[in-house]
C-alpha positions in Angstrom: 13.9 -22.4 1.0 17.2 -23.9 -0.1 17.1 -22.3 -3.5 16.2 -18.9 -1.9 19.1 -19.3 0.6 21.5 -20.3 -2.2 20.5 -17.3 -4.3 21.0 -14.9 -1.4 24.5 -16.4 -0.7 25.4 -16.0 -4.4 24.3 -12.3 -4.3 26.6 -11.7 -1.3 29.5 -13.3 -3.1 28.8 -11.3 -6.3 28.7 -8.1 -4.3 31.9 -8.9 -2.5 33.7 -9.6 -5.8 32.3 -6.4 -7.3 33.6 -4.4 -4.3 37.0 -6.0 -4.6 37.1 -5.0 -8.3 36.4 -1.4 -7.3 32.8 -1.3 -8.5 30.2 0.9 -6.9 27.2 -0.9 -5.2 23.7 0.4 -4.6 21.1 -1.4 -2.6 17.3 -1.1 -2.6 15.2 -2.8 0.1 11.7 -2.3 1.5 12.5 -2.8 5.2 11.1 -0.3 7.8 11.0 0.0 11.6 7.4 -1.1 11.5 8.3 -4.4 9.9 8.0 -6.2 13.2 8.8 -6.1 16.8 12.3 -7.5 17.0 13.7 -8.6 20.4 16.7 -6.6 21.7 19.3 -9.2 20.7 18.2 -9.2 17.1 18.2 -5.4 17.0 21.7 -5.3 18.4 22.8 -7.9 15.8 21.3 -5.9 13.1 23.1 -2.8 14.1 26.4 -4.7 13.9 25.4 -6.1 10.5 24.7 -2.6 9.2 28.3 -1.6 10.1 29.4 -4.1 7.5 26.7 -3.0 5.0 27.9 0.6 5.4 31.3 -0.4 4.2 30.0 -2.7 1.5 27.4 -0.4 -0.1 28.1 3.0 -1.7 24.5 4.0 -1.7 21.1 3.1 -0.3 18.0 3.7 -2.4 15.0 4.6 -0.2 11.6 3.6 -1.3 9.9 6.1 1.0 10.1 8.0 4.3 9.9 5.0 6.6 12.6 3.1 4.6 14.8 6.3 4.8 14.2 6.4 8.6 15.1 2.7 8.8 18.5 3.2 7.2 19.2 6.2 9.4 18.2 4.3 12.5 20.8 1.7 11.7 23.6 4.2 11.2 23.6 4.9 7.5 24.7 8.5 6.9 22.1 10.7 5.2 24.5 11.6 2.3 24.5 7.9 1.3 20.7 7.6 1.1 18.9 8.5 -2.2 15.1 8.7 -2.9 13.9 6.1 -5.3 10.1 5.8 -4.5 8.1 2.6 -4.8 6.0 3.3 -7.8 3.7 1.6 -10.3 3.0 2.4 -13.9 0.8 5.4 -13.3 0.0 5.8 -17.0 -1.3 2.2 -17.2 -3.6 2.6 -14.2 -4.8 6.1 -15.0 -5.6 5.0 -18.6 -7.3 1.8 -17.3 -9.5 3.7 -14.9 -10.6 6.2 -17.6 -11.6 3.3 -19.9 -13.4 1.5 -17.1 -15.5 4.6 -16.3 -17.4 4.1 -19.5 -18.4 0.6 -18.4 -19.0 1.4 -14.7 -22.8 1.0 -14.7 -22.5 -2.3 -16.5 -20.2 -3.6 -13.9 -22.5 -2.4 -11.1 -25.4 -4.3 -12.7 -23.2 -7.4 -13.0 -22.3 -7.3 -9.3 -25.9 -6.5 -8.3 -25.1 -3.1 -6.9 -27.8 -0.5 -6.8 -27.0 2.9 -8.4 -26.3 5.6 -5.9 -25.0 3.5 -3.0 -21.4 4.0 -2.1 -18.8 1.3 -2.6 -16.0 0.4 -0.2 -13.2 -1.7 -1.7 -10.5 -4.0 -0.4 -7.9 -5.6 -2.7 -5.4 -8.1 -1.5 -4.9 -11.5 0.0 -7.6 -12.5 2.5 -5.2 -13.4 5.3 -4.9 -12.5 8.9 -2.0 -10.1 8.3 -4.2 -7.9 6.2 -7.0 -7.7 8.8 -10.0 -7.9 6.5 -12.1 -9.0 9.5 -11.6 -5.5 10.9 -13.1 -4.0 7.7 -16.1 -6.3 7.8 -16.7 -5.4 11.4 -16.4 -1.7 10.7 -18.9 -1.9 7.9 -21.3 -3.7 10.2 -20.9 -0.9 12.8 -21.4 1.7 10.0 -24.6 0.1 8.9 -25.9 -0.2 12.4 -25.1 3.4 13.2 -27.5 4.7 10.6 -24.9 7.5 9.8 -25.3 7.1 6.1 -28.5 7.8 4.1 -27.5 5.0 1.6 -26.0 1.8 3.0 -22.5 1.1 1.4 -21.5 -2.0 -0.4 -18.2 -3.7 0.6 -16.3 -5.5 -2.1 -13.5 -8.0 -1.3 -11.2 -8.6 -4.3 -8.8 -11.4 -3.6 -8.5 -14.8 -2.1 -6.9 -16.5 0.8 -7.5 -18.6 4.0 -9.7 -15.9 5.5 -12.2 -15.9 2.7 -14.5 -18.7 3.9 -14.6 -17.5 7.6 -15.4 -14.0 6.3 -18.2 -15.3 4.1 -19.6 -17.2 7.0 -19.3 -14.1 9.3 -21.1 -11.9 6.7 -23.9 -14.4 6.5 -24.3 -14.5 10.3 -24.4 -10.7 10.3 -27.0 -10.7 7.5 -24.8 -8.4 5.5 -26.2 -8.9 2.0 -24.2 -5.8 0.9 -20.9 -7.7 1.0 -19.4 -9.2 -2.2 -16.5 -11.7 -2.4 -15.2 -11.5 -5.9 -12.1 -13.7 -5.7 -8.8 -13.1 -7.4 -8.6 -10.6 -10.2 -5.5 -10.1 -12.4 -3.9 -6.7 -12.9 -5.7 -5.9 -16.1 -9.0 -6.3 -14.4 -8.2 -4.2 -11.3 -8.7 -0.7 -12.8 -12.4 -1.4 -13.3 -12.8 -2.1 -9.5 -10.7 0.9 -8.6 -12.9 3.1 -10.7 -16.1 1.5 -9.3 -15.3 2.2 -5.6 -15.7 5.5 -3.6 -13.1 4.6 -1.0 -10.3 2.0 -0.7 -9.3 0.5 2.6 -6.1 -1.3 3.6 -6.3 -2.2 7.3 -3.2 -4.4 7.5 -1.4 -5.2 10.7 1.8 -5.1 8.7 2.5 -3.9 5.2 6.0 -3.0 4.1 4.6 -0.6 1.4 1.3 -1.5 -0.2 1.6 -0.9 -4.0 -2.1 -1.5 -4.3 -2.5 2.0 -2.8 -0.5 3.5 -5.6 -2.7 1.7 -8.1 -6.1 2.9 -6.7 -4.9 6.5 -6.2 -4.4 6.6 -10.0 -8.1 6.1 -10.3 -8.7 9.2 -8.2 -10.1 7.6 -5.1 -10.0 8.4 -1.4 -7.9 5.9 0.7 -8.0 4.8 4.3 -4.9 2.9 5.7 -3.8 1.6 9.0 -0.7 3.1 10.6 1.1 -0.1 9.8 1.0 0.4 6.1 4.4 1.6 4.9 3.3 4.0 2.2 1.0 6.0 4.5 3.5 8.8 5.5 4.2 9.4 1.8 0.9 8.9 0.0 -1.8 9.8 2.5 -2.3 13.4 3.7 -4.7 12.9 6.6 -8.0 14.6 5.9 -7.0 15.7 2.4 -7.0 12.5 0.3 -7.9 10.0 3.0 -7.2 9.0 6.6 -4.8 6.8 8.6 -6.1 5.0 11.7 -4.5 2.8 14.4 -4.2 -0.8 13.2 -6.8 -3.0 14.8 -9.0 -0.2 16.0 -12.3 -1.0 14.5 -14.1 2.0 16.1 -11.5 4.4 14.6 -11.9 2.7 11.2 -15.7 3.0 11.4 -15.3 6.7 12.2 -13.1 7.6 9.3 -15.3 5.6 6.9 -18.2 7.6 8.1 -16.3 10.9 7.6 -15.5 9.9 4.0 -18.9 8.6 3.0 -21.2 11.1 4.6 -20.0 13.8 2.2 -19.9 12.6 -1.4 -18.5 15.9 -2.7 -15.7 15.8 -0.2 -15.0 12.1 -1.0 -14.6 13.0 -4.7 -12.3 15.9 -3.8 -10.2 13.5 -1.8 -10.0 11.3 -4.8 -8.8 14.1 -7.0 -6.1 14.9 -4.4 -5.0 11.3 -4.5 -4.5 11.4 -8.2 -2.5 14.6 -7.9 -0.3 13.1 -5.2 0.4 9.9 -7.0 1.1 11.7 -10.3 4.3 13.0 -8.6 5.3 9.6 -7.3 6.2 7.6 -10.4 8.8 6.2 -12.7 10.2 9.7 -13.5 10.9 10.3 -9.8 12.5 6.8 -9.7 14.8 7.7 -12.6 15.8 11.1 -11.1 16.7 9.4 -7.8 18.7 6.7 -9.4 20.6 9.3 -11.5 21.3 11.3 -8.4 22.7 8.2 -6.7 24.9 7.1 -9.6 26.3 10.6 -10.1 27.0 11.0 -6.4 28.8 7.6 -5.8 30.7 8.1 -9.0 31.9 11.5 -7.9 30.2 13.3 -10.8 28.4 16.7 -10.6 
């Protein structure tokens, strides 16, 4: 904590010195208005703080729509905000998914997944903030409803303090279709993205959610809660996936059923995901940064 605080203090000093020397300063942050419920005193303090930031920074680099709205909410003028989307290496993940497709059936056998049954995927820390319990509950409801001809598998990739309680809950529910696969490094993830039919991120709070970018590169449908920051930019409701109210298990169950009851539509959603994310990458980052630099430097 002390080192982090010291580093932040040093950054502020460095920016103040740069400003004093006449240098231009750009800032990039992931904050949004869904970051958390702040009490009125803190909101008022932040508005005052942004008055200082407006004078210190020459440009604000917005990672997405909600981040843009955040800056505008706190008084930053629109002509000082420039798009620089939160992106991943699309080529890496698209190439990885294509390579993984050739080994898909081998991975299914390794995980004891029967051919033909759909796969629901969660990737992330198994912690309360991510609400993995909601996904487990929704899968139980989906299985009990009998809406699907083939029961889906649910794969949890990741570790955390909710793993053991989730494993125990799955045992009590007699859900033998649930797999807890533990932590996987980035080079392993494209194989799991390729394996799934739909990816779900039910978080109660997620500033962005780069894992969504990653799985969209594999051409998969995505379901997110309305507290995931990338939702407004990357999910077109009903086209490449769905957004549901965070914590609403019934709503999550319903959209899972919509995606999985029509395999052809699910595949079409996945193709739409890949098309969307292909326009949200490093090239767009570079274009936004160039625009910001040219503008603050007074260049055409």
